N, C-alpha and C positions, 0 to 999 in steps of 0.2 A: 504494500500500500504506500502511496505517496504522502498521505496526510496522517500524522500521528494523532493520537487522542488529545495530547496536550495542545497541538496546533489547532485541532478541531474545536477545542474549547475556546481558544482565542477568536476563531472565526464565528462561533456561536454568538459571543457577546458583541462582536463588531456588527454582525447582521442585526441583532436585536436593537442596537443603538441606531443603525442606519434606517431600519424600518420605523422606529419611533420618531426619528427626525423627519422622515418623509410624511408620517402621519400628522405632524404638526405644521407641515408646509401648506400655506393657503393656495399655492399654485396647483396642488394636486386635487382632483375632483373629490367631493365629499365622501361618496360611497367607497372610493378606493382608499381614502385616508383611514376610514374606519376599519377596512379590511387589513391594511398594513399595520395599523396600531394593534389590532388583535393578534396578528401574526408575530409582531415583535414581542408583545407581552408573553405570548405562549412560548416562544423560543427562550426567553430569559427564564421563565418559570421552570421548564423542565431541564434547562441547563444547570440551574442551581440544584435540582433534585437528582442529578445523575452521578453515579459512582465513577467519576473520572477526575482528571487533574483540575478541571474547571468547576467541579461541583462542590456544594457545601453540605449536602445531605445524601446518604446512600439509599435513595428510594427506588430508583430504576437503574437497570444495567445499561451499559453502552450499546449493546445490540438493540435494545428497546428504544433508546434515544435515537439511534439511526433510523429505526422504523418510523418514529414520529417525524423525523426530518423528511423522510420519503413521502409520508402522507401530506406534510405541509407543502412540499414542492409540488406534488400532484394537485393539491387544492389551488395553488397559485396559477398553475397552468390551466386548470379547469375554469377558474374565474376569468382568466384572460380570454379564453375561447367563448365563454357563455355571456359575458357582460357586454352585450352588443350595443347598448345605448351609450357606452363610454367611447372616448376617442380611440382611434387606431393606435396612437402613440402610447396611451395609457395601457391599453390591452396588451400591446407588444411588450411593454415593460414588465407586466405581470408574468407573461409567458417566459420572458428571458430570466426573470428572477427565479421562477420555478425550475427551469432547466439548469440554472447555475447551482441551485441547491441539490438537485439530483446528481449533478456531476461531482459535487463535493462529497456526497454520501458514497458514491461508487468508488471514490479514491481514498476513503477513510478507513483506518484500522478500527476494529471492534474490540480490541484487547488493550485496555489501559494499563500502564505501568504503575499507576498510583491512583489514589482517590480517598474520599473521606471515610469510607467504610473498610471493613475487612472482607476481601473478596467482593461480593456484591452487597454486603450489609445484611442486616437481619430481615429487612423488608425485601431487598433485592433478591435474596435467595429464594423467596417464595415466588418471585416472578421470573426467575432465571429461565430463559427460553431454551437453554441447552440441557436443562434438567427437568424440573417439575412440569413446566409448560409444554415441553416437547412431547411428553407422554399425554398430558391432559388435552392437548390441542388435536390429537389424532383420533382415529376411529378404529381401535383394535378389534380383532386381531389384524396385524399388519402383514402385507406382502403374501397374502393367501387369497385365492379366488373364493368369493362368497356368492352363492346363487341368490338372485332377486326376482327372477321370472324364468319362464321356459326359454332356454338357450341364451340367457342374459346373466352375466356375472360381473361383480365389481371387485377391484383390488385396491384397498386403502393402503397408503404408504406415506412417506415423508420425503422432503427434499430440503436442501440447504437454501436459505434465503440469501439475498445479496448483502444483508447487513449482519451476518452471523446468526441469524435466527433460524428456526426450524419450522417449515410450513407443511401442513397437511395437503396431500394431493391424491387424486383418485384416477384409476384407469377403469374403463368399461370394456368388457369382453363379450363379443357376440359369436355364437355358433351358427354358421351359415348352413344353407341346405345341403351342401356337399360334405358337411361334418367338420370343415376347417374353421379355424378361429380368426376373428378380426380383433386386433388390439387397438382400441381407440385411446389416444393419448397415453402411450406406454409409460409406466412408472419404473422405478429402479429395478434392475435385473438381478436375479439370483438363480442359482442352479435349482434350488428347492422350488421356487415359483415356476420355473420353466417345466419341471417335472409334474407339478400339480396341474398346470394348464394342459400338458400333453396327455394327461389322464382323461381330459375332457375332449380333446381333439388336437390335430396338428396346427401349429401357428402358421397361417398362410398370408395374412395381411397385417401390416403395421400402418397406422394412420397418425400423421402429425397434423392436428386439426387447426392450428393457427401458428403465428410466428414465434410464440413463446414455448410451446409444448413439443419439443423435439430432443431435449438434451439427453434422454436415456435411450434414444433410438439406436445409436451405434452399437451398444452392448447387445441389444436384441438382434440386430442384423448379424453380428458375429456368431451369435448362438443359434440363429435360425436363418441360415444363408439362402434357403429357398423361398423365404417369405418376400412378398412384394411390398415395397414402401411407397405409400401415397402421401402427398404433402399438400398443404394449403398453398394457394397462389402466392408467389413472391418469396417463398422460403428458399428456393434454390439460389436466388440471387444474394442472399445475406452472407456477408463476409465471415461471420462466426461459423456458419454452416459449412462453407467451403474450407475454412481453416481446420474444421473438425474432421474433414474427409468423409462426411456423411453421404451415403448413396441414396439418391431419390429417384425411384423408378418411374413415377407418374405424378402429374399435377392434377388435383381435383378441380373440376369445373362445374358446368351446369347440370350434368347428369352423372349418376352413380355408375361405377364400372360394372360391366356385365358379369365380371368374375364374382361379384358379391351375391349373385343368385336371385336377384329380383325381390328380395325381402326387405331391403334397406333403401330408404329414400334419402338423398342428399339435399340439404338446404344450405345455400351459401348466404351468409350474413356479411355484407361488405362494410368497410369503414374507410376512413382516410389514411394517408401515409402508408398505403400498401397493406393495411390490415384486412384479413378475412377470417371468419370463423366458419368451419365446416361442421354443421350440425347434422346428425344422423337420426333418422326415425326408423325403428325396427317395427315393421307393421305387425308381425305375428303376436308380439307381446305388447304392442302399443307403448314402447319405451322410447323416449327422446333423449339423445345423447348430446350434451353441450360441454363446453370447456370453461371459458372465462366470461361468457355472456351473462351468466347468472352466478352470483356469489352469495352464499347464505351462511355466514360465519355465526356460530353460536356464542352469545355473550359469555356464557359460563366457561367456554374454552379459550377465551381471549384474556390476556393480562388486563387487570382491572383498570390501569391507567389508560389503556387504549380503547376501552369500551365506549366512552362518550364520543370519541372521534369517529369510530367505525359506525356508531349509530347515526351520527350526524350525516355521514356520507351514504347512508342506506345500505351498508355492506352487511349488516345483521338482519336485513329485511329483503334479501334477494338481489340487490343491485350490485353491479360491478363497481370498482373504484372510479372516482370522477374523471381521471385522465382517460380511462378506456371509454367511458361514455362520451367524452368530448371527441375522441378520435372517431368513434362510430357515427356520431352525429354529423361529421363532415360529409357523410353520404346518407343523410337522414331519410330521404325519400325511399331509396332502395332498401335501406336497413329496416325502415318501418314496414314496408311491404313483406319483407322476409319474416319479421316478428309477428305480423298478423297471420301469416301462413303457419308459423309454428304453433300458435294458439289454436288455429282452426283444425289442426291435426288431433286435438283433444287427447293428449297423451294420458295414460293411466299412471305413469311415473316419469320423472325427469331426473336424470343423473348428470352431475357436472363435477368439475375438478376440485373445488374448494368449498368446504362447509357441509352442512346437513342437506342431502339431496331430498327431492320432493317424492316421498313414498306414498302419500295419501293426498287426495284433493289436488292432484298435480296440475290440472288445467287451470284452476283458479289461482293456485300459487304461482304458476308460470305467468299468467296475465298480470298479476300484481308485480312480479319481479321485473317484467318488461314494460312497466308503466311509463318509463322514461322514453320509450320508443313508440308506444301506442297512443292513438288519439284519446 
């Protein structure tokens, strides 16, 4: 990492002072002054409460501090995109500030050399994302196929977050008419998981359904060399994908591949900046497979200090983070038509990558989760 936690602390207080100064500047529009003032106060507040060199009380850990920074940066970007009545310059400033904050987070260490507490402190240990929260946030048993409907299985797992945190993640497995398996958004690979899946059927299709959910594919490709890898549009052109040496056999488009046997419908949900999400509807079981378009984090599985922020962003009520909503809304007309079609399928269950999936009253829950796209 380029930025130590000590330097990050200095940046935190500089940002808080800068935002506070802008909030007091009469040349800045009123609504934006209020937003910047709140952001500055929030930065200073959780900086003081972080167990790192810049903190005064060991209330939250550095990984959680970085998670709050990420949410703050995303909120600034979302505000810049959505505050259409403000001037172009003001909106561009918010987006630039949000992108700068995300860049600082991505370059920052999550392991402080010192701090006001011992380790993470008495309260911090309760919130430590690498210990208690890592287990509590997930949906055990992990890395084993669990049946949810005829020919439909889920695999709950974990992955490392960009800020040293641990994130719950989920793969959905479909058994196709020829007996082969389709792995939608593959999670981490293990020999035990591969053997458990092969007891259900041979792995024949791997699906990377958007630009983010591909990082475990290479291990699965090595273990299942005869499987075909299908990717969302634009994934092939990403530098990280090329550098990883990932093989992509086909790009998903308007219609589903014939090799899927005619039981799975492909619905493309487009967005701006090259984003697409490939949703799959398994007709025999009436199961809808999403990835990041819906996020339903349970408050009891989230660190207490993050709960108000996540609730405010709607992420505990089915909605994805504000930055993803802003990206999808760049092609709102097409995305809204796709969302209406997903609801019209009237799924009996909706499975997605993060949080508690919709096992009951799925159509109503889906309609509520997609309210930001629907009329």
